[in-house]
N, C-alpha and C positions, 0 to 999 in steps of 0.2 A: 319843030317837034310837037306832037299832039300829046296832051295830058290825059286823053281818054284811055282808060284802062281796057284791057282785053277781057271781054266777058264771054265765057264759053256757054254752050247750051245748058249745062248743069249749074249755071250761075257761079262757077268757080272763077276767081279773079287772079290774073297773073300780071306781072309788072315787067316792063322792058328795063334794060340796064339804065337808060336815061331817067326813067321814072323812079328807079331805086335811089339814084343820086339826088333827084329832086326831093324825094321824101326825106332823105337825111338832112338836106339843107333847110327844109321848111317845116313840114308837119311833124317830123320826128327830130327836130334840131336838138343836138346834144345827146342823142341816143347812141348807145354802143352798137357794135355790129350785131351782137346777140339780141339786143332789144329791138333792132330794126328787123331782124329775121322773125322774131316773135310777133311783131306788129303786122308784118306782111302775111304771116300764117293765119292770124286771126281775121284779117281782111278776106283772105281766100275762103276760110271756113264759114264766115258769116255772110259773105257775098256783099259786103258794104264797101262803097267806093270812098276812099279817103280824100280824093281830089274833089268830090262833090260835098265834102264836109259831113258825110254820113258817119264817119268814124275818125277819131284823131287820138294822138298820144299826148299825155300831160306828165311833166316831170314834177314830182312832189318830194318834199323832204321826208325821209324815213325817221320817225321819232326814236327808233331803237338805237340806230347807230349814227345818225346825223347825215347820212349819205342821201343822194337823190335817187328816187325809184320811179320807173315809168308806170303810169296807169293808162290803160286803154279805155277810152270813153266814147259814148255815142249819145245821141238825143233819143227821146222816147219814140220819135218817128223812126229812127234807125232800128230800135228794138222791134217795132211793129213790122218794118220791112223785112228784117231777117226772119221773123216768125212766119210772115206771109209767104216768103220764098220757099219755105219748107214744104208747102202744099198741104199742111195739116193744121194751120191756124184756123180756128172756128169762132173768132170774135171774143168779146169780153163784156162784162157787166160794168155799169157805172160805179164809181167809188162810193163806198158807204162810210160815213163819218160817225164818230162817237158823239160829237157835239157840233151842230151846224153853225153856232155862233163863234165858238172858240175850239176848233178841232184839235185834238191831241193824238188822234189815231185815225188812219184811213185803211180800208180793206178793199182789195180789188180781186176779182175772179176772172181768169182768162180760160179759154177752152181750146182743147186740142183733140183732133180726131185720132183715136187710138183703136186699131182693129175695128174700124167702122163705128165706134162709139164716141160720142161727144163728152169728153172727160173734163171736169173742172180742176183748176189749179189756183188756189187762193193764197194770198200773202197779205201781210199787214205791216204798215210803216208807222212808227211812233215819232211824235214830235221831239221827245227827249233824246232820241238817238240820232236824228238827222238835221235838226236845226243848227245852222253853223255859227250862231251867236249874233249879237247885235251889230258887230262890225261888218259882217258879210251877209247878214240876213235881211236885207231890205226887201227883196222880192218875197221872202218867206213871210214877212209880216204883212206885206201888201196883198199877197194871194196865197194864204196858207192852205186853202183847199186844193188849189192847182198843184202846188209843190208836193204836198203829201201824197196826192193821188198819183203823180208821176213816179215817185219812189215806189209806192205800193205796186203799181202796174209793172215797173221794171223788175221788181222782185218776183212777181207772179210769172212774167214771161220767161225769166231765166230759170225758174223752177219747171216750167212746162217744156222749154226747149234748151236743155243744158248743153246738148252737142253743138248748138249754134251760138249760144250766148254766154257760155261759161267763160269767166275772165274778162267780160265786157261789162262796164258799169255806166249808168246814166249820170250826167253831170250833176243832177240834183242829189244823187246818192253820195257823191264825192265832195260836195261843198264843205262838209264838216271835216274833211281829211286833213286840212291845213291847220286845224286847231291844236294839234299836238296830242300826245297820249293823255288819256284820262288819268286823273290823280288816283292814287291807290285808295281802295275802299277802306273806310274807317270801321273798325270793329266796335260797335256800340254796346256790346255785351258787357254787363257789369262784372268787374273783376276785383279781387281783393287788392288793396293798395300794397305796393311794394315798399317795404321799410328798409332803407339803407342804413348800414351801421354808421353811427356817429363817430367822427374822428375826434380824438381828444385834442382840444386846442392847446397851443403852446402856453405854458404857464406865464402869467404876468407877475410882476413883483408883488402885487397885492394878493393874487390867488396863491402864489407860492408861500408867502408869509402866512396866509390863513391856513394853508395845508400843514405848515410846520408849527402852528400854534399848539401849545400844550393844553391839557385840561386843568381847569381850576381844581385844586386839591380839596376845596371846601364844597363847591357847588357841582363839581363833576361835569362841567360843560366847557366847550372850547373857549379859550381866552382870546381877547382881541389885542392887536398890536398897538402899542402906545404911539401917539403922535410924536414926531421928532422933537418938538419943543418941550415935551415932557420927558424926554430921554428914551432910549431904546429899552424894549422889554414888552411885557404883556400884562394886561389887567383883566379882571373878571367883568363880564358884561353886566353882572348884577350889582355893580358898584353904585349905579344911580337908582337901582330898584330896592335892593335890600341892604345896601351899604356894605357889601362884601369887600373887605380890604385887601384881598389876596393880590399880590403882584409877583411876577417872576421875571428874571432877567432874560435877555435875548440869548440865543444859542451861542456858546463860546464865551459868554460874559460871566464873570464870577459874581455871585451875589454880594451885595454890599454888606460888609460886616458892621454890626452895631458897635459903636465906640463904648468901651468899658470905662466906667467912672474912675478917675485917678484919686488916690488917697494920699494924704500926708500924715506924718506922725501926730500932728495936732488933732487930726480927725479921729484918731483911735481913742476910744473912751477909757483906756487903762494905761 
């Protein structure tokens, strides 16, 4: 069995039944029947040969629901080939960088013949959006100009040839796709602090006793509970300051009656 795909004069690609089975076992391993149909449709539309590694399918985790989703990818050469086969590709300009030593942005312009006119299509790729992180970004750190330029050119080619390249992505565009969803944006706008109502704490014996303390009848301030060794009751806090002698018994306790002096007949002066 030959793996060479059938190419018609209009560059449309078709697959034999054996090639479809081979795709599902190798290049599109794990793809559903619908994903396989989609992949073959994109191959036919773009004119790219999957068996020549011009186009391939990659399964990636979908951060929204945890399931795997197929992404159709190609190299930058595959992008150029698909554009060239349209018969309207008219070249491109070299990438322009914002900083030659430490580029953070690359801009590429490609040209397409439209109604006899050479029309420019420009796109820009930014480091902050496509750098895949330190773990997977070895080539990005080693050749930042090349990687950014590839992404920018892929964006521009897809803009110029949407009928041929929509739904197809360069590998460099998708390096960051496995990093997961971006964290939610933080609103740094100043806001008034939210004051939550304070819950009343459960009363402790000391706070309960202080709440039940009566006011001093002389100084008119809350009295303090006496220490157990001095007996139950309350005393005036000014005792040590002004010598206020006021003392009151605890709740439910009868005040101590003063003993009346006892008299005998001999004490009576008549």
